[in-house]
C-alpha positions as CSV (number, residue, x, y, z in Angstrom):
1,X,148.2,45.6,173.2
2,X,148.4,43.6,176.2
3,X,148.6,44.6,180.2
4,X,150.7,42.8,182.4
5,X,149.8,43.0,186.0
6,X,152.4,41.9,188.6
7,X,151.6,41.8,192.4
8,X,154.3,41.8,195.0
9,X,154.4,41.5,198.8
10,X,157.5,42.9,200.1
11,X,159.3,41.9,203.5
12,X,158.3,44.2,206.2
13,X,161.0,47.2,206.4
14,X,162.5,46.7,203.0
15,X,160.5,49.0,201.2
16,X,163.2,51.5,200.6
17,X,165.6,48.7,199.3
18,X,162.5,47.6,196.9
19,X,162.2,51.3,195.6
20,X,166.0,51.1,194.7
21,X,165.8,47.8,193.1
22,X,162.5,48.4,191.1
23,X,164.2,51.3,189.7
24,X,166.8,49.1,188.3
25,X,164.5,46.8,186.7
26,X,162.5,50.0,185.2
27,X,165.8,50.9,183.7
28,X,166.3,47.5,182.0
29,X,162.4,47.1,180.7
30,X,162.4,50.5,179.3
31,X,164.8,49.4,176.7
32,X,162.9,45.9,175.9
33,X,161.3,45.5,172.6
34,X,157.8,46.3,172.5
35,X,157.4,47.7,176.1
36,X,154.9,50.7,175.8
37,X,154.5,52.1,179.4
38,X,154.4,51.1,183.2
39,X,153.4,52.3,186.4
40,X,154.0,51.2,190.1
41,X,151.4,51.3,192.5
42,X,151.4,50.9,196.2
43,X,148.4,49.8,198.3
44,X,147.3,52.7,200.6
45,X,146.1,50.2,203.1
46,X,149.1,47.9,203.1
47,X,152.4,49.7,201.6
48,X,154.1,46.5,201.6
49,X,152.1,45.5,198.7
50,X,152.8,46.7,195.3
51,X,151.4,46.6,191.9
52,X,153.2,47.0,188.8
53,X,151.1,47.5,185.5
54,X,152.8,47.3,182.1
55,X,151.5,47.7,178.8
56,X,153.3,45.6,175.8
57,X,152.7,45.6,172.0
58,X,151.7,41.8,172.0
59,X,152.3,38.8,173.8
60,X,155.4,37.8,172.1
61,X,157.3,40.9,173.3
62,X,156.2,40.3,176.9
63,X,157.1,36.7,176.6
64,X,160.7,37.4,175.1
65,X,161.2,40.0,178.2
66,X,159.7,37.5,180.9
67,X,161.9,35.0,179.8
68,X,165.1,36.9,179.2
69,X,168.3,36.7,181.2
70,X,168.2,40.5,181.4
71,X,164.7,40.5,183.3
72,X,166.3,37.7,185.6
73,X,169.4,39.5,186.4
74,X,167.6,42.9,187.0
75,X,165.0,41.2,189.3
76,X,167.5,39.1,191.2
77,X,167.8,41.5,194.4
78,X,164.3,42.4,194.0
79,X,163.2,38.6,194.4
80,X,165.4,38.3,197.5
81,X,163.2,40.9,199.4
82,X,159.8,39.6,198.4
83,X,157.6,37.6,200.9
84,X,156.7,35.3,198.4
85,X,157.1,34.7,194.4
86,X,155.2,37.4,192.6
87,X,151.9,37.0,190.6
88,X,151.8,37.8,186.9
89,X,148.6,38.3,185.1
90,X,148.8,38.9,181.3
91,X,145.5,40.6,180.0
92,X,144.4,41.4,176.7
93,X,142.1,44.4,175.8
94,X,138.6,43.7,174.8
95,X,136.6,46.3,172.9
96,X,133.4,47.3,175.1
97,X,131.3,47.8,171.8
């Protein structure tokens, strides 16, 4: 399993528009092969900062989704209301023992 963390900064005043658009992306990603789960978090001190954490079966599944036309199309409107390009981190789990 891998985790993908996406950090986004929304243009001030566009938070409600972001919520609509992120739901569209969520609907699309839920059908992606290898998608396990996801959550959307709001920074309590900076409501325009959002963090998305998703879990994928493996890196190949994530890469297929990340490079897909479906993701590009689902995120098109979302990207228009970001202050800057999203930051993406791909992490693998490592046993603590």
